[in-house]
N, C-alpha and C positions, 0 to 999 in steps of 0.2 A: 721552174724546174731546171732549166738549163744553167742558171746561175748557181743553184745548189750543187749541181754536178761539177761545175767549174771550181767552186770553193773546196770541194772534196779533193779534186785533182791538184789544186794549188797546195793544199795541206801535204799532200804526198811529196811534191817537188820541194817543199820547204823541209823535208825529212821529219815532219812531226810524228808520223806513225813509227818510223824506224827508231827514233830516239824514245818514244813511249814504250816501244818493245824492249828497249835496253833496260828499263827500270821496273818492269813488271815480271813477276814470276810466271813461267810458261804455263803451268796448270792452275794458276789462280783465276778467279772470275775475272779480274782486271785483265790478266794475260790472254784469256780466251776471247775477251771483247776486242782487244788490240789486234789479235790474229785475224779477226774479221776484216781488217784493213790491209790484208796481203792476199794475193791470188792463191788459190788452192794449188798445191804442187802438181796434181794431176786429176784424179777421179774424185769428184765432190764439188761443193758449191760454198762459197763464202760471200759476204756482202760486197766485198771489193770486186768480185767477178761480175756485179751487176752494173758497174760504173760505164764501161764501154758500151754495152747494149743500150743503156739509158742514153748516153751521148748520141748514139747512132739513131735511136728511135726519135729522139727530140730533133735531130737534124732532119729527119723525114717529116715530122710535123711542121717544122719551120719552112721546109721546102714547099709543102702543099699550101700553107697559109700565104706565103710570098707569092706563089703562082696564082692562087685564087684572087688575090688583090690586083695583080697585074692583068689578069683576064678581065676583071671587071672594068679596067681602064682601056680595054681593047688591045692590049699587047698580045700578039699571036704566040702560040706555042713554039713555032719555028724561031721566031726572033728571040725569044727568051732562052731557047735551047743553046744558042750561041753563048749567052751568058753563063749557062750552067757548064758548058764545056771548058770555058776559060777559068771558071772558079774551081772545077775539078782538077784542071791542069795545075793550078796553083797549090791546091791541097796535096796533089801528088808530089810536086817539087818540094813543098815544106816538109812532108812526111819523110822523103828520102834524105833531104838535107839534115833533119834532126839526127838520123843515124850517124851521119858523118860527124856532127857535133859530139854525139856520145862517144863515138870511136876516137875522136881526135885526129881523123884522117878521112880521106875520100874512101867511101865504101858504097857497095850496091846492095842495099837491104830494103825489103818491102813489108816489114812487120809492123810499122807504125799505124796507129789508128787513123791518122789523116790520110795515109796511103790507101788504106781499106775504104775509108769514107769517100775518097775520090771516085772509086769505082761503084760503090753502092748507090752513090747519089745519081750517077747516070742511068743505072738500072732502074731506080725508082722513078726518075723523071720520064723515062721512055714509056712508062705505063701509067703516068699520073692522071691521064684523062679517062682511063678505064673505071669501071664500077668498082666499088669497094669489094664486092664478091669476087670479081675477076682478079683483082690484086691479091686477095687472100689465097685463092687457088694457086695463083702463080708462085707465091711465097712457099706454099706447101710443095710445089714441084721443085723448088730450089733445094729444100730439105731432102726430098726423095733423091734428088740428083746427087747430093752429098753422100747419102747412104750408099747409093750404087757405086760411086767412085771409090769409096773407102773399102767397100766389101768385095767388089768384083774386079777391080783393076789390079791384077797380081803381078807386081814387080819383084824380082828376087831381092830379098833383103828389106823390102818395104811392103810385105804382104800380110802384116799383122794390123788390122784396122784401128785398133784402139791402144796400141802400144807405142810409148814415146820413142821418137826418132826412127820408127820402123813402119810408118803408115804412109798412105798415098800422099797426104799433104807434105811430109818431109821429103818424099821423092820429088814432088813438084818444086820444092825449094832448091833441090840439086840442079834441076833444069833451069829454073828462072834465075838463080843467084849462085849456083855452084857451090852452096854451103847448106848447112842445116843449123837451125837455131839451138843453142845449147840448152835453152829452157823449154823447148818443145813447141814454140809458136810456129804457125805456118802461114804463108802468104795467101793461100787459097781460101782462107777464112772469109774472104770477101763474098764467096758464093753463099754460104748459109747465112752470114750475118746481113746480107742484103735483105733478108726477111725482116730484120729489125727495122731498117730504114723504110721498107714498104709498109710495115705495120705502123710506123710513125706517120706516113702519108695517110693511111686510112683513118688513124686517130685525129689527124689535123682536119680531114674531111669532115669527121663527125663533129668536132668541136665548133666548126664554123657553120654547121647546119642549123636550120630553124627549129630543131627539136628542143624540147624543154630540157633544162640543165639536169634535172634528176634523171631523165631518160638517157641522156648522154653518159652520166655516171653509171647507170645501170649496165649500158653496153660495154663500157670500159672494165667494169668489175667482172661481168660475165665472160668477156674475152680472156681476161687474165686468168680467171679460175679454170676455164677450158684448157688453156695453155699449160698451166701448172699441173692439172691432173694428167694430161697426155704425156707431158715430159717426164714426170715423176714415175708414171707407170712404165714408160720405156726403160728408165733406169732400174727401178726395183725389180722388174721382170728379167733383167740381165740382157735385154735386147740391145739397147744402146746405152752406154754409160754417159753420165753427165761429165763432160770434160771441156773446159773453156779453152784450153790452149789450142785445140783443133776444132773448136766450135761444133761439137757433135749436134745433131738435130735435137736430141733431148736437152742439151744445154741451151740451145736458142729458144726452144719452147719455154723452159722453166724460167730462164733469165728474162725473156720477153714478158712472161706472165707476171712476174714480180714487179717489173717496170710499169706495166699497165695498171697494176693495183696501186703503185706509188703515184702515178699520174692521177688516178681516180681520187686518191686521198687529198692530193694538193688541189685538185679541181674542186672538190667538196669544201675544202677550207676557204679557198679564195673566191669561187664563183657562186657557190650556194650559200655558205655561211658568211660570206663577205668579210672574212677575217683577214684582210690583206695589209693591215697597218704597217707591218714590218717587212712586207714582200720586197720593198725597194733594196733591202740589204742584199738580196740575191739578184735582183733585176740589174743592178749597176754592173754586176760581173757578167751576167748573161748577154748584155748588149754588145760586148766585144770579145765573144768567147774564144774565137780562133786566135786573135791577136794575143790575148792573155795566156792562152795555152802555150803559144810559141815563146812568149816572154819568159814565163817561169820555167819553161824547159830549156831555155838557152841562157839568157842573161841571169835569170834567177838562180839556176843551179850552178852555172859557171862562175858567177861573181857575187850576186846579191846576197845569197845565203851566207857565204863566208864573210863578207864585209860586215853584214849585220851582226853576226856572231862575234866579231872582234870587239864591237862597242857593247854589246849586251853582256857578253862574258866578262869584259873588262870592268864594267860598273858593278856587276854582281859578284865579282871575285872576292870582295872583302866581306861578303856575308857568310862565307863558310859553306855555301851550297855545294853539293857534289857536281862534278863535271856533267853528268847525265842530266841532272835537274836543270842546270843552266842551259843545256842543249835544248831541252824541251821549251824553256822560256824564250830562247833565241828563235826557235821555229815559230812559236806563236806571235812573236814580234814581226818576223818576216812575213807571215801570213797576213797580219793585219796591215802591213805596209803595202803589200801587193793588192789587198782589197782596197786600200785608200787610193792607190793609183787608179783602180777601176772607177772609184767614186769621183775622183777628179776629172777623169775623161768624160764621165757621165754628166757632170755639172757643166763642163765647157762644151758639151755636145759634140765631142770629138769621137767619131766612130770610124773603125778600120774595116772596110768592106772586103775582107779577105776570102 
């Protein structure tokens, strides 16, 4: 599942979705499918809005599975906590550094997923030894806290809870960074999205438990359905709209519900039906997830994409294909080459523990 998420992210960095968007009519069936690979502008939900929740939920699952294995070896929680702090600090540095790369200069911005994950990882680890029920209750508390902050902290100019650039999250950005994100993202998303990482911990605990596989899948499906019903009810009733950019509680619930159902589906395919013949295609990417993400967000976007395009478009130039079609072909070739890098690292047993 982690490898699948990384391939989707790599395709975005290769500009596959943006180039496909350029050759499809907006209101055609193909155009509507391509639009699912872009974030919803504000109130609503698209497939692409599930990628970050999936990334953070899988990080929680990996966190628990790693901790579980270390605990079996006698490694104490306190000793491992030092490792978690160092890793989270690295994630924070990488996240803030990526914004500098995007801007082409030194900036202080906290909107990157790695920056968010650096905080949610610590929150999840602090309660990793608690029962699953306790962890779920705590995650609900974080969602309630988010509701209270947005609804009842009234700052002039930032007193409209669900209005872009005029909400509590935007105000906190002015405090933390002295600026507001032009696209409506807010740094304090780490509070509600910590629920995703915590739910990942609970899911990881379930997956390594001695329960039968079918029972595990039943729990995943049940939790996903409950989250979907609750989140959509909050949205349809007008109580709390589904808005990813400020991670409203309804968004966290709905996106988390869909991610749990996806996890249940992949668990059913791989662990129950044993149809894992081609799982290695995704596994080789998931083994170096953070390194690969950093690679295609820096070297990939800054150099690799353009360099590949020079040769792909050069060789395809004589075919008479349109520039847009050649751009799609270039994006696909770039995506395959980045995947092959992962495959090579996997074969050489080279892993970057970032």
